[in-house]
Each structure stands twice: as structure tokens, then as C-alpha cells.
C-alpha positions in Angstrom: -74.7 82.6 1.5 -77.5 85.0 2.1 -78.3 85.9 5.7 -81.6 87.3 6.9 -80.9 90.5 8.8 -81.4 90.4 12.6 -84.1 93.0 12.4 -86.2 90.6 10.2 -86.1 87.6 12.5 -89.4 86.0 13.5 -90.5 83.1 15.7 -89.4 79.7 14.5 -90.7 76.2 14.9 -87.1 74.9 15.2 -83.8 76.6 16.2 -80.6 74.6 15.5 -77.7 76.0 17.5 -74.4 75.1 15.8 -73.6 74.5 12.2 -72.1 71.1 12.3 -73.1 67.6 11.1 -75.6 67.0 13.9 -77.6 70.2 13.2 -77.4 69.6 9.4 -78.6 66.0 9.7 -81.5 66.9 12.1 -82.4 69.8 9.8 -82.6 67.4 6.9 -84.7 64.9 8.8 -87.2 67.6 9.9 -87.4 69.2 6.5 -88.2 65.8 5.1 -90.8 65.0 7.8 -92.4 68.5 8.2 -91.5 70.7 5.3 -93.9 73.4 6.5 -92.0 74.0 9.7 -89.8 77.1 9.9 -86.2 76.3 10.8 -83.3 78.6 11.6 -79.6 77.8 12.2 -77.3 79.8 14.3 -73.5 79.4 13.8 -70.7 81.3 15.6 -68.2 81.0 12.8 -68.2 82.6 9.3 -69.1 79.2 7.7 -70.8 76.0 8.6 -69.0 72.7 9.2 -65.8 74.4 10.3 -65.5 73.1 13.9 -65.4 69.4 14.8 -67.1 68.5 11.4 -64.3 70.0 9.4 -62.3 67.4 7.4 -59.0 67.9 9.1 -60.5 68.3 12.6 -61.3 64.5 12.7 -59.9 61.3 11.3 -62.7 60.8 8.9 -63.4 57.2 9.8 -66.8 56.1 8.8 -67.2 54.2 12.1 -68.9 50.9 11.3 -67.3 48.8 14.1 -65.0 47.1 11.6 -61.6 48.1 12.8 -61.9 49.6 16.3 -60.6 46.9 18.8 -61.9 48.8 21.8 -65.5 48.3 20.6 -65.0 44.6 21.4 -64.2 43.1 24.8 -62.3 40.0 25.7 -64.0 38.1 28.6 -62.1 36.1 31.2 -63.5 32.8 29.8 -61.9 33.6 26.4 -65.1 34.7 24.6 -65.3 38.1 22.9 -68.3 40.5 23.3 -68.9 42.3 20.0 -72.1 44.0 21.2 -70.7 47.6 20.9 -69.3 46.9 17.4 -72.6 45.5 16.2 -74.5 48.5 17.5 -72.1 50.9 15.8 -72.3 48.8 12.6 -76.1 48.8 12.6 -76.1 52.6 13.1 -73.7 53.3 10.3 -75.7 51.1 8.1 -78.6 53.5 8.6 -76.2 56.4 7.9 -75.3 54.9 4.6 -78.9 54.3 3.7 -79.6 57.9 4.6 -76.8 59.2 2.4 -77.8 57.0 -0.5 -81.3 58.2 -0.4 -80.1 61.8 -0.5 -77.8 61.0 -3.4 -80.6 59.4 -5.4 -82.8 62.5 -4.7 -79.9 64.7 -5.9 -79.8 66.5 -2.6 -76.2 65.4 -2.1 -73.7 65.7 -4.9 -71.4 63.0 -6.3 -70.7 60.5 -3.5 -66.9 60.7 -4.0 -67.0 64.4 -2.9 -67.7 63.3 0.7 -67.2 59.5 1.0 -64.6 57.1 -0.5 -63.9 53.4 -0.2 -60.9 52.8 2.1 -60.4 49.3 3.7 -60.6 49.2 7.5 -58.0 47.1 9.3 -57.1 46.1 12.9 -53.4 45.5 13.7 -52.1 43.4 16.6 -48.5 42.9 17.8 -47.4 40.3 20.3 -48.7 36.8 21.1 -51.5 37.9 23.4 -52.8 40.6 21.1 -52.7 38.3 18.1 -54.6 35.7 20.0 -57.3 38.3 20.9 -57.6 39.5 17.3 -58.0 35.9 16.1 -60.8 35.2 18.6 -62.4 38.6 17.8 -62.3 37.8 14.1 -64.0 34.4 14.6 -66.9 36.0 16.3 -67.2 39.1 14.2 -66.9 37.3 10.8 -69.9 35.1 11.7 -72.1 38.2 11.9 -73.7 39.5 8.6 -72.4 43.0 9.2 -68.8 41.8 9.3 -68.9 38.9 6.8 -66.4 40.6 4.5 -63.7 40.6 7.3 -60.5 38.6 6.6 -57.8 37.6 9.1 -54.1 36.9 8.6 -51.1 36.3 10.8 -48.8 36.0 7.7 -46.5 39.1 7.3 -46.5 38.6 3.5 -50.3 38.8 3.3 -50.4 41.8 5.7 -47.7 43.4 3.6 -49.9 43.0 0.5 -52.9 44.6 2.3 -50.8 47.5 3.8 -47.1 47.6 2.8 -46.2 50.3 5.3 -47.0 47.9 8.2 -44.4 45.3 7.3 -41.7 47.3 5.4 -38.6 47.4 7.6 -40.1 45.3 10.3 -37.5 43.1 11.9 -37.5 40.4 14.6 -39.8 37.5 15.4 -42.6 39.3 17.2 -45.9 37.8 16.1 -48.2 40.2 14.2 -51.7 39.8 12.8 -54.3 41.9 11.1 -57.9 41.9 10.0 -59.1 43.7 6.8 -62.6 44.6 5.6 -62.9 46.2 2.1 -66.3 47.7 2.9 -64.8 50.4 5.0 -64.8 54.1 4.0 -63.3 57.5 4.6 -65.7 60.5 5.1 -65.2 64.2 4.7 -67.8 65.3 7.2 -67.0 69.0 6.5 -68.0 68.7 2.9 -71.0 66.6 3.7 -72.2 69.2 6.2 -71.8 72.0 3.7 -73.8 70.1 1.1 -76.6 69.4 3.5 -76.9 73.0 4.5 -76.7 74.1 0.9 -79.8 72.1 0.2 -81.6 73.3 3.4 -80.9 76.9 2.4 -82.6 76.2 -0.9 -85.7 75.0 1.1 -86.0 78.3 3.0 -84.1 77.2 6.1 -82.4 80.3 7.4 -78.6 80.0 8.0 -77.3 82.7 10.3 -73.5 82.9 10.6 -71.2 85.0 12.8 -73.7 84.8 15.6 -73.7 83.3 19.0 -76.5 82.2 21.3 -75.5 83.7 24.6 -78.5 82.9 26.7 -81.9 81.2 26.8 -85.0 81.4 28.9 -88.4 79.7 28.8 -91.4 81.8 27.7 -94.8 81.5 29.5 -96.2 79.5 26.7 -93.4 76.8 26.9 -91.4 78.1 24.0 -87.9 79.3 24.3 -86.4 82.8 23.9 -82.8 82.8 22.6 -80.5 85.8 23.2 -78.4 86.0 20.0 -75.3 88.2 19.5 -74.3 89.1 15.9 -70.9 90.2 14.8 -71.3 92.0 11.4 -68.1 93.8 10.6 -67.7 96.5 13.1 -71.2 96.2 14.5 -72.3 94.1 17.4 -76.1 93.4 17.5 -78.1 91.6 20.0 -81.6 90.2 19.3 -84.0 87.9 21.0 -85.5 85.0 19.0 -88.3 82.7 19.9 -88.5 79.0 19.0 -90.8 76.2 19.8 -88.0 73.6 19.8 -84.3 74.1 20.3 -81.6 71.7 19.4 -78.1 72.4 20.8 -75.9 70.8 18.1 -72.9 72.9 19.2 -70.4 70.1 20.0 -68.6 70.9 23.3 -70.8 74.0 23.9 -74.0 72.0 23.9 -73.8 71.4 27.6 -73.2 75.1 28.3 -76.4 75.8 26.4 -78.4 73.3 28.4 -77.0 74.8 31.6 -78.0 78.3 30.4 -81.5 76.9 29.7 -81.6 75.7 33.3 -83.2 72.3 32.7 -82.8 69.8 35.5 -82.0 67.0 33.1 -78.6 68.5 32.5 -77.5 68.3 36.1 -74.7 65.9 36.9 -73.2 66.1 33.4 -69.7 67.4 32.9 -67.2 67.5 30.1 -63.4 67.0 29.9 -61.8 68.8 26.9 -59.4 66.7 24.9 -57.5 68.3 22.0 -55.9 66.1 19.3 -52.9 66.3 17.1 -51.8 64.0 14.3 -48.7 63.3 12.3 -49.5 64.0 8.6 -47.7 62.8 5.4 -48.4 64.4 2.0 -45.7 62.7 0.0 -47.4 60.9 -3.0 -44.9 58.0 -3.1 -45.6 57.1 0.5 -49.4 57.7 0.3 -49.5 55.3 -2.7 -48.2 52.4 -0.5 -51.0 52.7 2.1 -54.7 52.4 1.3 -56.3 51.6 4.7 -57.4 52.9 8.0 -55.4 50.7 10.5 -56.5 50.8 14.2 -54.7 49.4 17.2 -55.7 49.2 20.9 -55.9 52.3 23.0 -53.5 52.5 26.0 -54.7 51.1 29.3 -57.3 53.3 30.9 -57.7 55.5 27.8 -61.0 56.3 26.1 -61.7 54.8 22.7 -61.2 58.2 21.0 -57.4 57.6 21.7 -57.1 54.4 19.8 -53.9 54.8 17.6 -54.5 54.6 13.9 -52.7 55.1 10.6 -55.3 56.5 8.2 -55.7 57.1 4.5 -57.6 60.4 4.1 -59.4 61.7 1.0 -60.2 65.4 1.2 -61.2 67.5 -1.9 -60.0 64.6 -4.1 -56.5 64.6 -2.6 -55.1 61.8 -0.5 -52.9 62.1 2.6 -51.9 59.9 5.6 -52.6 60.7 9.2 -51.3 58.9 12.3 -52.4 59.6 15.9 -54.1 60.9 17.8 -51.8 62.6 20.3 -53.4 64.6 23.1 -52.7 68.3 23.4 -53.0 70.9 26.2 -56.1 72.9 25.4 -58.9 73.7 27.9 -61.3 74.8 25.1 -64.4 72.8 24.2 -64.2 74.1 20.6 -61.2 75.1 18.4 -62.6 78.7 18.5 -63.8 78.4 22.1 -62.6 80.1 25.3 -59.7 79.2 27.5 -62.2 79.2 30.3 -64.6 76.7 28.8 -63.7 73.8 31.1 -63.9 75.9 34.3 -67.0 77.8 33.2 -68.9 74.6 32.7 -68.3 73.5 36.3 -71.1 74.0 38.8 -72.3 72.4 42.1 -74.1 69.7 40.2 -71.2 68.3 38.2 -68.1 69.3 40.2 -68.2 66.0 42.1 -68.6 63.8 39.0 -65.7 65.5 37.2 -63.5 65.3 40.3 -64.4 61.6 40.7 -63.4 60.8 37.1 -60.0 62.5 37.5 -59.5 60.7 40.8 -60.6 57.2 39.6 -58.9 57.3 36.1 -55.3 57.8 37.0 -54.2 55.8 33.9 -56.1 58.2 31.7 -54.7 61.3 33.4 -51.2 60.0 33.2 -51.6 59.0 29.5 -52.9 62.5 28.6 -50.1 64.2 30.6 -47.6 62.0 28.9 -48.9 62.8 25.4 -49.0 66.5 26.1 -45.4 66.5 27.1 -44.4 64.0 24.4 -41.4 64.8 22.2 -41.3 64.4 18.5 -39.0 61.5 18.9 -41.6 59.7 21.1 -44.4 60.4 18.6 -42.3 59.0 15.8 -41.6 55.9 17.9 -45.3 55.4 18.2 -45.7 55.8 14.4 -43.0 53.2 13.8 -44.9 50.6 15.8 -47.3 50.7 12.8 -44.9 51.8 10.0 -41.3 50.7 11.0 -39.8 52.4 8.0 -41.3 55.9 8.6 -38.8 58.7 8.2 -39.0 61.8 10.4 -38.7 64.3 7.6 -41.8 62.8 5.8 -44.2 63.6 8.7 -45.5 66.9 10.0 -47.3 67.4 13.4 -50.7 69.1 12.7 -53.5 70.2 15.0 -57.0 68.7 14.8 -60.3 69.3 16.5 -61.4 69.7 20.1 -63.3 66.8 21.7 -65.4 67.0 24.8 -65.4 63.7 26.7 -68.7 63.2 28.5 -68.7 62.8 32.3 -71.8 61.4 34.2 -72.7 61.3 37.8 -72.3 57.9 39.4 -73.5 57.2 43.0 -70.7 54.7 43.7 -67.7 56.5 42.2 -68.8 60.1 42.0 -68.5 60.2 38.2 -67.7 58.0 35.2 -66.5 58.6 31.7 -69.4 58.1 29.2 -67.9 56.8 25.9 -69.8 57.6 22.7 -72.7 60.1 22.7 -75.8 60.6 24.8 -79.1 62.5 24.1 -80.2 64.8 26.9 -83.6 66.4 26.6 -86.0 68.4 28.8 -89.0 66.5 30.2 -91.4 68.2 27.7 -89.1 67.7 24.7 -88.8 71.4 23.9 -85.0 71.4 24.1 -82.4 68.7 23.4 -78.7 68.2 22.8 -76.2 65.5 21.9 -73.3 65.3 24.4 -70.1 63.3 23.9 -67.7 62.4 21.2 -66.9 59.7 18.7 -68.5 57.9 16.9 -71.1 60.7 16.8 -70.7 62.0 13.3 -70.8 58.5 11.7 -73.9 57.6 13.5 -75.7 61.0 13.4 -79.0 59.8 11.8 -79.5 57.0 14.4 -78.6 59.4 17.3 -81.0 62.1 16.0 -83.8 59.5 15.6 -83.5 59.2 19.4 -83.9 63.0 19.6 -87.1 62.8 17.5 -88.5 60.0 19.6 -87.8 61.8 22.9 -89.0 65.2 21.8 -91.8 64.4 19.4 -93.4 61.2 20.6 -96.8 62.1 19.3 -95.5 62.2 15.7 -93.9 58.7 15.9 -96.5 56.7 13.9 -97.0 59.6 11.5 -93.2 59.9 10.8 -92.2 56.3 10.7 -93.3 55.6 7.1 -91.6 58.8 5.9 -88.4 57.9 7.7 -88.4 54.5 6.0 -88.2 56.3 2.7 -84.8 57.5 3.8 -83.7 54.4 5.8 -85.6 51.3 4.5 -84.3 49.0 7.2 -85.1 51.2 10.1 -85.9 49.1 13.1 -84.6 45.9 11.5 -81.7 43.9 13.1 -79.6 42.7 10.3 -78.1 40.0 12.5 -81.5 38.3 12.5 -82.1 38.9 8.7 -78.8 38.3 6.9 -80.5 38.2 3.5 -81.9 41.7 4.0 -78.5 42.7 5.3 -76.6 41.7 2.2 -79.2 43.2 -0.2 -79.4 46.5 1.6 -75.6 46.8 1.9 -75.1 45.9 -1.7 -77.6 48.6 -2.9 -76.2 51.4 -0.7 -72.7 50.5 -1.6 -73.5 50.7 -5.3 -75.2 54.1 -5.0 -72.3 55.5 -2.9 -69.5 54.0 -5.0 -68.2 51.9 -2.1 -67.1 48.2 -2.0 -70.0 45.8 -1.7 -69.8 43.1 1.1 -68.2 39.8 0.1 -70.3 36.7 0.1 -69.4 34.1 2.7 
């Protein structure tokens, strides 16, 4: 990858800080909307897509709301609220449309290099959980986004769907599962690299081995970035001006907003959460499981801790993952600093972070328990999903770092904010996406919020161009089921995924 030398830098219309899926997606959107704008990307590592976007740093679930039980809520009256699942499903529909358009334009390569069909399942054990799953299925399957979902409480049927779930299972405990064949597995690292490969061909400058160490506002309202380069034995520092700055730096995004000094970032904090998985690479075992199977997260735990047994497809090779298990790591990024968590604290967010730790005892205890968990206990968790799992077949591997978002709350001091949130300055000159899952899967929808917040004057001009990439933009498929099925069929065909079932 060719890098412009620091001495040759010039003012830019757009500076993207961080070389992950968020920056890549925003860069692609802006290049499509305003191809004359100059764009530069600044990445700390030697290559793009190597932090949270890297294939083995996440579970690769194309989050569509199909299998994650914590995206649905059981109400006291017995009803089930599927609002969060619908929102995620609508957003992932736009993501698929976006990818399909880029495949048709030959911007992205063969779809199976970054996305593959893998059924999504939800697994329940015990009478109460089975009852919840049944009620959840009845509501979800009536919605066009989830019309392909199937339910079974028959162990034989579940065994046909996912043999590892029933092989060796003894006793009379009730079990049930839902299955949706339209699910997928995504290699976000490969996708990120393909997007940046195209952007580079369109004169977007990709600067690697460099870190944005500071920012200040210029008199004309633009931003000056202080950038450190590490080139072999040399350490160079240059100042770069940009009209618009996007902090797509994962857990470091908040630090960048704090350096910028914008008041909109006050009150936000982050809690670092590292993840580990049990991984199996034995072909005979992998061949018996073709699914992403999710269960409920422990009481008080965030949705990112939902246990799941996943089929992964990376570089054409399949593997199985089970987890996640929390680890003890105070960094916001895999290659971050041991002082990330403490350095991000300030008088504006100290109380919210302290409030979250105080008011979420179950979460703190769960994380502490997983950090100190033994291999025997991790295998016991795996065997709740796959009773026949053998210890020698699974290896504990590290994954990525997540930064769980904390927000100020007048009543409780602070609350955990699940999902992601866009934070932008009042004039729209700088923005960031804070938070964690399902961010990567819903990146286009999230970044459309960035565009609306930061470039409101362009809304009517850009909307027709955006519909070229996402034809059903602004359409609720719950209200237009015919359009839902037609759009989903077309994108599935282009991407090589399973089309939705009828009825």
C-alpha cells in the first residue's frame, strides 16, 4: 500500500481516524456522494481492519435480530416486545443492500470472500425459557423480517438442525430452538480491507503506522490534527488540517473527542471488556454444526455477553467458536495502553462510571467470575450447548477488545448504553460512534445518522444518491411486506445467501 509521505500532506475535506469497518463504510458513502472531496485515513497499525474489525476479534455474526434473545423482552403480561430485534433487522437489511450494490458495481469482490450463509438459531433450556422462546417465535414469525423463522421443541428436529446441541444430551429437561436459514457469517476484516482497497484506487489517502495524538479547532472552524508517524527508526510529527473529522477508532474514539474538547462528549465513559473464546478446528466436529446458536446472557450482563456456539468462515476455512468469556484487560484496543480506562476518566464522567459499577453488581460479579474462571468451568458452559464436547478438541483463544458505553443519568449517576451511539459537535465538524455490538453489522445505518447530524444541508441532495446504494432507505418493511420479500430476495441472490421462505 502506497503512503503519501508526511511532508506532502495537505488540508483535507475529511479525516477518518481509525482504519476499521466504520471509517471504511463512511469513506465509501462519502466517496459515492461527493467524489471530489479529499479524504485521508489515519491508522495506528501497519494495516487496516486489524483491530475490532479483524475476523478473529469478533464473532462474525451478521446481526439481523434473528437469534439474539436479549434483543426481545418478555413483559409481565406474557407479551413479548420485539422492537429492538426489528430495529436491528431493518438496519442489517440496509447493510445487505449496501453490500449488494457494491458487489454489482465490482467494488467488492466475490461475496463469499466476506459473507457466507449460516443459519441463525436461538436455544432454550428449561420450562420457563422454552415458554419464552415459543412466545417470542409467535410474535417474531408474524413480522416480514422474520417470516423464515421456524420453532421446534422436538429434540430430534433440533438434532437435525444442529447435531451438536442434542448429541449426548440426557435427562428430561425441556429444550427448544428457533432456526432461520437467512442468517449469515461475516468476515468484517476482509470486508474492511476490500473497501479500503477500492477507496485507495479513488485517491483516498491511507496513512498507516500513524497516530492522532491531539486536536484543536482552527479559527475558521476546521480542525488541526497532531499526527505522529512511526517509520522504521524515525518518529515524525506533523499537523494536518481537515474540514470534517470522524473518529472511527473504536474504544479510542471517546479519547479523541475528549482531546477535541467538545462539550457534547461530556458525561460519556467507557468500560473495557476483553473477550475470549473456545475454538475448534477439527473438521469432523465442524461438519456437524452449521449454525450460530445464541442463548440468553447471564442476569445483569450486557447483550455482548450472550453465549453462542458459532460457525465461522474465514479465508474459506470453517471453524467453531464458543463464548464469549470475559478477560482482565484495561485496554480499549488490543494494541492500546494499560492506562486507557483510567486516562479516559475526567470530572465529567467519573460519577457516571462509578454509578454504573455501583448499580450493576450482577454485571461486575459476572465479569469477575469469568476472569477467574477455570478451563473446567468454561467447558461446563460449552457443554450446556454441546453436551458431547471433549476438552482436547477446544482451545482458548483471545478475541478483540470492546468498550461498553456509559452515559450520565440524573437518577442513577450513570447507565450502561447497549449498542452504539453517535456523538457529534454542535456544528457537525467532528463526530464519533461510541459503543459496541451490533455496530459493525449495522454500520451503514449508523453512519447515515452521522451524515444527517453533520451535513444536514446536503440531505435532499444526497438522498437520491443514497437510494442507489440502499433502495429501501426510509421504508419500514413491517408496513410493506411485499417490498420486504422482493428486496430481501434480490440482495440474497446477489450475495449468495439464502432467500427468505414464503409464509
